[in-house]
C-alpha positions as CSV (number, residue, x, y, z in Angstrom):
1,M,9.5,0.3,-8.6
2,Q,7.7,3.7,-8.5
3,K,6.3,3.2,-12.0
4,V,4.9,-0.2,-11.0
5,K,3.2,1.3,-7.9
6,I,1.6,4.1,-10.0
7,K,0.3,1.6,-12.5
8,Y,-1.0,-0.6,-9.8
9,D,-2.7,2.3,-8.1
10,Q,-4.3,3.3,-11.5
11,F,-5.9,-0.1,-11.8
12,I,-7.2,0.1,-8.3
13,I,-8.8,3.5,-8.9
14,K,-10.3,2.4,-12.2
15,K,-11.6,-0.7,-10.6
16,N,-13.3,1.3,-7.8
17,L,-15.0,3.5,-10.4
18,N,-16.3,0.4,-12.2
19,I,-17.7,-1.1,-9.0
20,I,-19.5,2.1,-8.2
21,Q,-21.0,2.2,-11.7
22,K,-21.9,-1.5,-11.4
23,Q,-19.6,-2.5,-14.2
24,H,-18.4,-5.6,-12.6
25,Q,-16.9,-7.3,-15.7
26,E,-14.7,-4.2,-16.2
27,A,-13.7,-4.3,-12.5
28,I,-12.8,-8.0,-12.8
29,K,-10.5,-7.1,-15.7
30,C,-8.8,-4.3,-13.6
31,Y,-8.4,-6.8,-10.7
32,D,-6.7,-9.2,-13.2
33,E,-4.3,-6.5,-14.3
34,A,-3.6,-5.5,-10.7
35,L,-2.9,-9.1,-9.8
36,K,-0.4,-9.4,-12.6
37,I,1.5,-6.6,-11.0
38,N,1.0,-7.8,-7.4
39,P,-0.2,-11.4,-7.3
40,N,0.1,-11.6,-3.5
41,C,-2.4,-8.9,-2.5
42,S,-5.1,-10.6,-0.5
43,E,-7.3,-7.5,-0.6
44,T,-7.3,-7.4,-4.4
45,C,-8.1,-11.1,-4.5
46,Y,-11.0,-10.6,-2.0
47,N,-12.4,-7.7,-4.0
48,K,-12.2,-9.6,-7.2
49,G,-14.1,-12.4,-5.5
50,N,-16.8,-9.8,-4.6
51,A,-17.0,-8.7,-8.2
52,L,-17.3,-12.3,-9.3
53,L,-20.0,-12.8,-6.7
54,Q,-22.0,-10.0,-8.4
55,K,-21.7,-11.7,-11.7
56,R,-22.7,-15.0,-10.1
57,F,-19.4,-16.7,-11.2
58,N,-19.4,-19.0,-8.1
59,H,-16.7,-21.4,-9.0
60,R,-14.2,-18.6,-9.9
61,R,-15.3,-16.7,-6.8
62,L,-14.5,-19.6,-4.5
63,R,-11.1,-20.1,-6.1
64,I,-10.1,-16.4,-5.7
65,Y,-11.4,-16.2,-2.1
66,N,-9.3,-19.3,-1.4
67,K,-6.3,-17.4,-2.8
68,A,-7.0,-14.4,-0.6
69,I,-7.1,-16.8,2.4
70,E,-3.9,-18.5,1.4
71,I,-2.1,-15.2,1.3
72,N,-3.7,-13.9,4.5
73,Q,-5.0,-16.7,6.8
74,K,-6.6,-14.1,9.1
75,Y,-8.8,-12.5,6.4
76,S,-12.1,-13.2,8.1
77,E,-14.2,-11.4,5.4
78,A,-12.8,-13.8,2.7
79,Y,-13.8,-16.8,4.9
80,Y,-17.3,-15.3,5.4
81,N,-17.9,-14.5,1.7
82,K,-16.5,-17.9,0.6
83,D,-19.0,-19.7,2.8
84,N,-22.1,-17.6,1.9
């Protein structure tokens, strides 16, 4: 379990660097890898939705925000970004 946690954390760190550098496509790939490890992380889904928003992938963005909301029905930011 510890190895999985370390690998997941590595994807999150890499993803954050990609977002800072405006490399949204690379960040999306990191989110995909992180979601393979932990598919029920609403925060990762939400952040992937934000990266998809930057790339103007609206259909995919809505789908991933819906997944974040499905996982955490109180995720107000996901509701907000989904509707805007």
